[in-house]
C-alpha positions in Angstrom: 25.0 -19.0 10.9 25.1 -21.1 7.7 22.6 -22.7 5.4 23.3 -26.2 6.7 21.9 -25.1 10.1 18.4 -24.7 8.5 15.6 -27.3 8.8 13.2 -27.5 5.9 9.6 -27.4 7.0 6.9 -28.4 4.5 3.3 -27.4 5.1 0.5 -28.7 2.9 -2.8 -26.7 2.8 -5.7 -25.9 0.6 -5.6 -22.1 0.8 -2.5 -20.1 1.6 -2.9 -16.5 2.8 0.3 -14.5 2.8 0.2 -11.4 5.0 -1.4 -10.2 8.2 -2.7 -6.7 7.5 -6.3 -5.6 6.9 -6.9 -7.4 3.6 -5.3 -10.6 5.0 -7.6 -10.4 8.1 -10.6 -9.9 5.8 -9.5 -12.9 3.6 -8.9 -15.1 6.7 -12.3 -14.1 8.2 -14.2 -14.8 5.0 -12.3 -17.9 3.9 -12.6 -19.6 7.3 -16.4 -19.5 6.9 -16.4 -21.1 3.5 -13.6 -23.5 4.3 -15.5 -24.9 7.3 -18.5 -25.5 5.1 -16.4 -27.4 2.6 -13.9 -29.1 5.0 -10.9 -27.2 3.6 -7.7 -26.2 5.3 -6.6 -22.5 5.5 -3.1 -21.4 6.4 -2.0 -17.8 7.1 1.6 -16.8 7.0 2.7 -13.3 8.4 6.0 -11.6 8.4 5.1 -9.9 11.6 2.5 -10.7 14.2 -1.1 -10.2 13.1 -2.2 -8.1 16.0 0.0 -5.2 14.9 0.8 -6.2 11.3 0.2 -3.9 8.2 -0.5 -0.3 7.6 -3.0 0.0 10.4 -0.5 -1.3 13.0 -0.2 1.9 14.9 -3.9 2.7 14.7 -6.1 5.2 12.8 -8.2 8.2 13.7 -10.8 7.6 10.9 -12.2 5.0 8.6 -11.8 6.5 5.1 -14.3 4.4 3.1 -17.8 4.2 4.3 -20.4 4.6 1.6 -23.6 4.7 3.7 -25.8 3.5 0.9 -28.3 1.7 3.2 -28.9 4.9 5.0 -29.3 6.8 1.7 -26.3 9.0 2.2 -24.6 8.0 -1.0 -25.0 5.5 -3.9 -22.5 3.0 -5.2 -22.4 5.0 -8.4 -21.3 8.1 -6.3 -18.3 6.2 -5.0 -17.3 4.9 -8.5 -17.4 8.5 -9.8 -15.4 9.7 -6.8 -12.6 7.3 -7.4 -12.7 7.9 -11.2 -12.3 11.6 -10.5 -9.4 11.3 -8.1 -7.5 8.9 -10.3 -7.8 11.3 -13.3 -10.1 8.9 -15.1 -8.0 5.8 -14.8 -9.7 3.2 -12.6 -11.1 -0.3 -12.7 -14.7 0.6 -12.0 -16.0 -2.9 -11.7 -13.5 -3.5 -8.8 -14.3 -0.2 -7.1 -18.1 -0.9 -7.4 -17.6 -4.4 -5.9 -15.7 -3.1 -2.9 -18.1 -0.2 -2.4 -21.1 -2.6 -2.1 -19.4 -4.7 0.5 -17.4 -2.2 2.6 -20.2 -1.0 4.8 -20.7 -4.5 6.1 -17.0 -4.6 7.1 -17.4 -1.3 9.0 -20.4 -2.7 10.8 -18.4 -5.8 11.7 -15.7 -3.6 13.2 -18.2 -1.9 15.4 -19.7 -5.2 16.4 -16.1 -6.4 17.4 -15.7 -3.4 19.7 -14.3 -0.5 17.6 -15.4 2.8 19.0 -17.0 4.8 16.1 -18.0 8.4 16.9 -21.7 9.0 16.8 -23.8 12.2 17.1 -26.8 12.9 19.3 -29.0 11.0 16.8 -26.9 7.9 16.8 -25.4 8.5 13.3 -21.8 8.1 12.5 -19.8 11.4 12.8 -18.2 12.1 9.4 -14.8 13.7 8.8 -15.7 14.1 5.2 -18.2 12.6 2.8 -16.7 9.2 2.9 -14.9 9.2 6.2 -16.1 8.3 9.7 -14.3 9.2 12.9 -13.1 6.5 15.3 -11.0 6.0 18.4 -8.7 3.7 16.5 -5.5 3.1 18.5 -6.5 -0.6 18.8 -8.3 -0.8 15.5 -5.9 -3.5 14.1 -5.9 -5.5 17.3 -9.7 -5.9 17.2 -9.8 -6.8 13.5 -6.9 -9.4 14.0 -8.7 -10.9 17.0 -11.8 -11.5 14.9 -9.8 -13.1 12.1 -8.0 -15.4 14.6 -11.3 -16.3 16.2 -12.6 -17.3 12.7 -9.5 -19.4 12.0 -9.9 -21.2 15.4 -13.1 -22.7 14.0 -10.9 -24.7 11.7 -8.6 -26.1 14.3 -5.7 -25.2 16.6 -4.4 -21.7 15.8 -0.8 -22.7 16.0 -1.4 -25.1 13.1 -3.1 -22.4 11.0 -1.3 -19.1 11.7 2.5 -18.9 11.1 3.9 -15.6 12.3 7.4 -14.1 12.0 7.9 -15.9 8.6 9.1 -13.9 5.6 7.7 -15.1 2.3 10.2 -14.7 -0.5 9.1 -16.4 -3.7 6.0 -17.9 -5.3 6.1 -21.6 -5.8 5.2 -22.2 -9.5 4.2 -25.5 -11.1 3.2 -25.6 -14.8 2.3 -21.9 -15.0 0.1 -22.1 -11.9 0.8 -20.8 -8.4 1.2 -23.8 -6.0 2.1 -21.9 -2.8 5.1 -20.0 -1.5 8.5 -20.4 0.1 10.2 -18.3 2.8 12.0 -18.5 6.1 11.5 -17.8 9.8 13.0 -14.6 11.1 13.3 -16.1 14.6 14.4 -19.7 13.9 16.7 -21.5 11.5 13.8 -22.9 9.4 13.2 -22.7 5.7 9.4 -23.1 4.9 7.7 -24.6 1.9 3.9 -23.9 1.8 2.1 -26.0 -0.8 -1.4 -24.8 -1.7 -4.2 -25.2 -4.2 -4.7 -21.4 -4.1 -2.6 -18.6 -2.7 -3.6 -15.0 -1.8 -0.7 -12.5 -1.8 -1.6 -9.8 0.7 1.8 -8.6 1.8 1.3 -4.8 1.5 2.8 -2.1 -0.7 6.3 -0.6 -0.7 8.2 2.1 1.2 11.9 3.0 1.1 12.2 2.4 -2.7 12.9 6.2 -2.9 15.1 8.1 -0.5 12.9 9.4 2.4 13.0 12.9 3.7 14.0 11.6 7.1 17.7 11.2 7.5 20.2 10.6 10.3 18.6 9.5 13.4 15.2 9.8 11.7 16.2 7.2 9.1 13.4 4.7 8.7 10.7 7.2 9.5 8.1 7.3 6.8 4.4 7.8 6.3 3.8 4.2 5.2 5.0 1.4 7.4 8.8 1.1 6.9 8.7 -2.7 7.0 6.6 -2.9 3.8 9.0 -3.7 1.0 6.8 -4.4 -2.0 6.4 -8.1 -1.4 2.9 -8.3 -2.9 4.2 -6.8 -6.2 7.3 -8.9 -6.2 5.3 -12.1 -5.6 2.8 -11.4 -8.4 5.5 -10.0 -10.8 7.8 -13.0 -10.4 4.9 -15.3 -10.8 4.3 -13.8 -14.3 1.0 -12.0 -13.4 -0.1 -9.0 -15.4 0.4 -5.7 -13.5 -1.3 -2.4 -13.9 -0.8 1.3 -12.9 2.7 0.6 -11.6 3.5 4.2 -12.6 0.9 5.6 -10.2 2.8 6.0 -7.0 1.4 8.0 -4.1 2.9 11.1 -2.5 1.0 12.2 0.5 1.1 15.7 1.9 1.6 15.4 5.6 2.9 17.3 8.6 6.6 17.6 7.9 9.0 15.1 9.4 6.5 13.3 11.7 4.2 12.4 8.7 1.1 13.2 10.8 -2.3 13.0 9.1 -3.8 16.2 7.6 -7.3 14.8 6.7 -8.9 15.7 10.1 -7.5 19.2 9.8 -8.8 19.8 6.3 -12.1 18.0 6.7 -13.1 18.1 10.4 -11.4 21.3 11.6 -11.9 23.1 8.2 -8.3 24.3 8.3 -6.6 26.2 5.5 -3.1 25.5 4.2 -1.1 28.6 3.2 2.4 29.5 2.0 4.9 31.5 4.0 3.3 34.8 2.8 -0.1 33.7 4.1 -1.5 33.0 0.6 -3.7 30.0 0.0 -2.2 28.1 -2.9 -5.5 26.3 -3.7 -7.0 29.8 -4.4 -4.1 31.6 -5.9 -3.3 28.9 -8.4 -6.8 27.7 -9.2 -6.4 28.8 -12.8 -3.7 26.2 -13.4 -6.3 23.5 -12.9 -7.7 24.3 -16.4 -4.9 22.4 -17.9 -6.2 19.2 -16.4 -9.8 19.5 -17.4 -12.2 17.8 -16.8 -10.7 16.5 -13.6 -9.1 19.7 -12.4 -12.4 21.5 -12.8 -14.6 19.0 -10.9 -15.0 18.3 -7.2 -13.2 17.0 -5.3 -10.0 18.2 -6.9 -7.8 15.1 -7.3 -5.1 14.6 -4.7 -2.2 14.8 -7.1 -3.4 18.1 -8.4 -3.7 19.5 -4.9 -0.1 18.3 -4.4 0.9 20.0 -7.7 -0.3 23.4 -6.7 1.6 23.1 -3.3 4.7 22.0 -5.1 4.4 25.0 -7.6 4.4 27.4 -4.6 7.5 25.7 -3.1 9.3 25.9 -6.5 8.4 29.6 -6.7 10.2 30.2 -3.4 7.0 30.7 -1.4 7.6 27.9 1.1 7.4 26.6 3.7 3.8 25.6 3.6 1.8 25.7 6.8 -1.4 24.1 8.1 -3.1 27.0 9.9 -4.1 25.0 13.0 -4.3 28.0 15.2 -6.7 29.7 12.8 -8.9 26.6 12.5 -9.2 26.1 16.2 -10.0 29.8 16.8 -12.7 29.7 14.1 -14.5 26.8 15.7 -14.1 28.2 19.3 -15.4 31.6 18.2 -19.0 30.5 18.4 -18.5 30.2 22.2 -16.7 33.5 22.7 -19.7 35.2 24.6 -19.6 32.5 27.3 -16.1 32.4 28.8 -16.6 29.1 30.6 -18.0 27.4 27.4 -15.2 28.9 25.4 -12.5 27.6 27.7 -14.2 24.1 27.7 -14.4 24.1 23.9 -10.8 25.2 23.5 -9.7 22.3 25.7 -11.8 19.9 23.8 -10.4 21.0 20.4 -6.8 20.8 21.8 -7.4 17.3 22.9 -8.9 16.3 19.5 -5.9 17.8 17.8 -3.4 15.7 19.8 -5.6 12.6 19.7 -5.6 12.7 15.9 -1.9 11.9 16.1 -1.9 9.7 19.2 -4.4 7.4 17.4 -2.3 6.8 14.4 1.0 8.7 14.2 2.5 9.0 17.7 5.8 10.3 16.2 4.1 13.5 15.1 2.8 14.1 18.7 6.3 13.6 19.9 7.7 16.0 17.3 5.1 18.7 18.3 6.0 18.2 22.0 9.7 18.3 21.2 9.4 21.4 19.1 7.2 23.3 21.6 4.3 23.5 19.1 0.9 24.1 20.5 -1.5 23.9 17.6 -4.0 26.4 19.1 -1.2 29.0 19.1 0.9 28.5 16.0 0.7 26.8 12.6 2.7 23.7 11.7 4.6 22.9 8.6 3.3 20.4 6.0 5.2 19.0 3.0 5.0 16.4 0.2 6.5 13.1 1.4 8.6 10.7 -0.7 6.8 8.3 -3.1 5.1 5.1 -2.0 3.6 2.2 -3.9 0.1 1.2 -2.6 -3.1 0.1 -4.3 -5.3 1.0 -1.3 -4.9 4.7 -0.8 -4.6 7.4 -3.5 -2.1 5.4 -5.5 -3.1 2.6 -7.9 -0.2 0.2 -8.4 -0.8 -3.5 -8.2 -1.9 -6.6 -10.1 -4.5 -6.7 -12.8 -7.2 -8.9 -11.3 -10.5 -10.6 -12.3 -13.5 -8.6 -11.3 -17.0 -9.7 -10.2 -18.8 -11.7 -12.8 -22.0 -9.7 -12.7 -20.4 -6.2 -13.4 -17.0 -6.9 -14.9 -17.0 -5.6 -18.5 -16.9 -8.2 -21.2 -13.6 -6.7 -22.5 -11.9 -7.6 -19.3 -13.8 -10.9 -18.6 -12.5 -12.6 -21.8 -9.0 -12.5 -20.4 -10.0 -14.9 -17.6 -12.5 -17.1 -19.6 -9.7 -19.6 -20.4 -8.4 -20.0 -16.8 -11.7 -19.3 -15.0 -13.6 -16.3 -13.7 -12.8 -16.1 -10.0 -13.1 -12.8 -8.3 -9.7 -11.2 -7.6 -7.6 -13.9 -9.2 -4.6 -12.5 -11.1 -3.8 -13.7 -14.6 -2.0 -16.6 -13.1 -4.2 -19.5 -12.1 -4.5 -20.1 -8.4 -2.9 -16.7 -7.5 -5.2 -14.0 -5.9 -4.5 -10.6 -4.4 -6.3 -7.7 -2.8 -5.6 -4.5 -0.8 -2.3 -2.9 -1.7 -1.7 -5.9 -4.1 -4.6 -5.2 -6.4 -4.2 -2.3 -8.9 -6.5 0.4 -10.3 -9.0 0.2 -7.5 -7.9 2.9 -5.2 -9.5 4.6 -2.2 -10.4 1.4 -0.4 -8.2 2.3 2.6 -8.5 0.1 5.7 -12.1 -0.8 5.5 -12.1 -1.4 1.7 -9.0 -3.5 2.0 -10.7 -5.7 4.6 -13.7 -6.0 2.3 -11.6 -6.7 -0.7 -9.7 -9.4 1.3 -13.1 -11.0 2.0 -13.9 -10.9 -1.7 -10.6 -12.5 -2.6 -11.0 -15.1 0.2 -14.4 -16.2 -1.1 -13.1 -16.2 -4.7 -10.1 -18.4 -3.8 -12.3 -21.0 -2.0 -14.5 -21.1 -5.1 -11.4 -21.8 -7.2 -10.2 -24.6 -4.9 -13.6 -26.3 -5.0 -13.2 -26.4 -8.8 -9.5 -27.4 -8.7 -9.3 -29.6 -5.7 -6.1 -31.3 -6.5 -2.9 -31.0 -4.4 0.0 -29.6 -6.4 3.0 -31.8 -7.2 6.2 -30.0 -6.5 9.5 -31.4 -7.5 12.1 -31.8 -4.7 14.8 -30.3 -7.0 12.8 -27.1 -7.3 12.5 -26.8 -3.6 16.2 -27.4 -3.1 17.0 -24.7 -5.8 14.7 -22.2 -4.0 16.3 -23.0 -0.6 19.8 -22.6 -2.0 18.8 -19.3 -3.6 17.1 -17.8 -0.5 19.9 -18.9 1.9 22.8 -17.9 -0.4 23.4 -14.6 1.4 24.2 -16.5 4.5 26.6 -18.8 2.6 28.3 -15.8 1.1 29.0 -14.3 4.5 30.1 -17.6 5.9 32.7 -17.9 3.1 34.1 -14.4 3.2 33.1 -12.7 6.4 36.2 -13.4 8.3 38.6 -11.8 5.9 37.6 -8.3 7.0 37.8 -6.7 10.5 34.6 -4.8 9.7 31.7 -7.0 8.6 30.2 -4.1 6.7 33.2 -3.6 4.5 34.3 -6.5 2.4 35.5 -6.8 -1.3 33.4 -10.0 -1.8 30.0 -8.8 -0.8 27.8 -5.9 0.3 25.3 -5.6 3.1 21.6 -4.8 2.6 21.7 -1.3 4.1 24.3 -0.1 1.6 22.4 -1.8 -1.2 19.2 0.1 -0.1 21.0 3.4 -0.1 22.1 2.8 -3.7 18.6 2.0 -4.8 17.1 5.0 -3.0 19.7 7.4 -4.4 19.1 6.4 -8.0 15.3 6.4 -7.7 15.3 9.7 -5.9 17.6 11.5 -8.3 16.5 10.0 -11.7 12.9 8.8 -11.3 11.4 11.8 -9.7 11.9 11.7 -5.9 12.1 14.5 -3.4 15.5 15.7 -4.6 14.3 16.1 -8.2 11.1 17.8 -7.0 9.2 14.7 -8.3 10.3 15.5 -11.9 11.9 13.2 -14.5 12.5 12.8 -18.2 13.6 10.1 -20.7 17.3 10.9 -20.2 17.0 10.6 -16.4 15.0 7.4 -16.8 17.6 5.9 -19.1 20.3 6.7 -16.5 18.2 5.0 -13.8 17.6 1.9 -15.9 21.4 1.5 -16.5 22.2 2.0 -12.8 19.3 -0.4 -11.8 20.6 -3.0 -14.2 24.0 -2.9 -12.5 22.4 -3.0 -9.1 20.5 -6.1 -10.0 23.7 -7.8 -11.0 25.3 -6.7 -7.7 22.3 -8.2 -5.8 23.9 -11.6 -6.3 26.6 -10.3 -3.9 24.3 -9.4 -1.0 25.4 -11.1 2.2 23.7 -11.6 5.6 25.3 -12.7 8.9 22.0 -13.4 10.7 18.3 -13.9 10.2 17.5 -10.2 10.5 20.0 -9.3 7.7 18.7 -12.2 5.6 15.2 -10.6 5.8 16.7 -7.2 4.9 18.4 -8.7 1.9 15.2 -10.1 0.5 13.2 -7.0 1.4 15.6 -5.0 -0.8 15.4 -7.5 -3.7 11.7 -7.1 -3.5 12.0 -3.3 -3.5 14.3 -3.5 -6.6 11.6 -5.5 -8.5 8.9 -2.9 -7.8 11.4 -0.1 -8.6 12.1 -1.5 -12.1 8.4 -2.1 -12.7 7.7 1.5 -11.8 10.5 2.8 -13.9 9.4 0.9 -17.0 5.8 2.1 -16.6 6.9 5.7 -16.2 9.1 5.4 -19.3 6.2 3.8 -21.3 3.5 6.4 -20.4 4.5 9.6 -22.4 2.4 12.2 -20.6 2.0 13.9 -17.2 -1.4 12.8 -15.9 -0.5 12.8 -12.2 1.8 15.8 -11.9 1.7 16.0 -8.1 2.9 12.4 -8.0 5.4 12.6 -10.8 6.1 15.0 -13.7 7.5 14.0 -17.1 9.3 17.2 -18.0 9.7 16.0 -21.6 5.9 15.3 -21.8 4.5 18.0 -19.6 0.9 17.8 -20.7 -1.9 15.4 -20.0 -2.9 13.6 -23.2 -6.5 12.4 -23.1 -6.4 11.2 -26.8 -3.4 8.8 -26.5 -3.0 8.0 -22.9 -6.4 7.8 -21.2 -5.8 4.1 -20.7 -4.2 1.6 -18.4 -0.6 0.8 -18.7 -0.1 -2.9 -18.1 3.0 -5.1 -18.0 4.1 -8.7 -17.7 7.6 -9.8 -16.6 9.1 -13.1 -17.9 11.6 -14.0 -15.2 13.2 -16.8 -17.2 13.9 -14.5 -20.2 14.3 -11.4 -18.1 12.0 -9.6 -20.4 9.2 -7.0 -19.8 6.2 -6.7 -22.1 4.3 -3.4 -22.0 0.9 -2.6 -23.4 -2.1 -0.2 -23.3 -5.5 -1.5 -22.0 -8.6 0.5 -22.8 -10.6 1.9 -19.9 -14.2 0.7 -19.7 -16.5 2.9 -17.6 -19.5 1.4 -15.9 -22.8 3.0 -16.9 -23.0 5.2 -13.8 
């Protein structure tokens, strides 16, 4: 396979949506409505197939953001305070507020489209916790994708609107504005150029930047979808957009090796987690939370601090850590002990719910339980902190710095967009929008909030197009240069592949898998991965920056012998970009605000005076220069 085999396909559109996950489905659903009213064209490009694309691909057992404000269960202010608390005070409260006031409508749409949501005898949603509602969610993503595709069909034939199995590599930039994107098919020899008046980057977060716990035949297993390679962040960074909270990676505690969810066990089953001695680390180490006041002393305890207490127990030699599943099931069933028949029925029901929690969203964990002869009603199961991930939708916060809603966005933030236009969820680059895992500092949106935020971005992008309804003029030489760059790994293999009997061993190039291993090793050992017990310091970070600089130079020697490897090449280039962004943010922030996510051993304390702020960055690709700055946090009056 060689570059000359490729056909260049040019697609002109008004709105380009890159991605196929929950936020992309939300953007497509909302944008289609407004596009039809204004006779505009919408084009969606997905690396996978929309039905099973994104973080919800395998399914979910719960919707983790449902405010219930119409029912009087919570207020919007309650949710803003909750996110503020869990992020240790660092959140864009205008964005969180905006998502919270729209998320319930997305959940109601899911139910309308056929999603089974658990209800009690009074017809009310069954809650796993304050903000979570239980679902039978194996087909959750399929239902949401079907609704998005049905909305797109209102604009014309779907095969002229939805392009699947196409990997978007780079933004298409014209005069400092985003004019679309370029990429290639992972099934056909086609190079794609999408020209657009506005673009929404919704290509997910990143996994496999750090070395995972899973090795050998388990390589590739992760909590977050393994195909997510940081494409949203790469796209916005390379476009020159301002980024925020790139230091706030997420480390989930999950059932070990299978990465099964723990939320249902903690919240629904009321389970405890204990160390190997039977001690409950959240009780035994409660006093350590004083160091992180006020956040460590308020409820709920932030996720990173819960992680920290677990990690302290492990470091003290008290591991492994266990989820006491047998105890939780026994406690619930105890209410039926006087009626043997009812007891037996309840035990069976609880056993089914325990397995269904995995089968709805993490089938590998059910397989691991079965393969390890674990019956949750009889014995506990080990839990552990996973490797770091980069996501803006869960308990992390990395992503682009975006425009908020005009009615609640603080004036201090709004002035940044007044020169280019105040359009909800536009980045600092005109015409470029993002949401979901691509939008920073607005965590705890999860699946439902990502869908709602996608809808917000979709509506904002259409508004931008109506005010800037001129097709971009893209120079043919620019397109040729991008094509040559993106297909260069194929040309390299074509030139040198035959000189070696093993295509993976060649003095003239390296393959993407070996490149990925180098990236993961340096990030793991020097930037606070599993091997380093999530700890780092300036000396380690300096080492990482030196190694990363050499790796970036070597990326010019990445080779691919087919379309699959070409995709792997660019996935790893994208990962390298988010790795450097993260590294520079961690170096800049001289404190340990999120110790259960990463710990600066040289700055072990949280510093509310100097570092209660956002850390933002801008990358100048032409000059290869990063600019870092602090941005004040503006709290909403809630």
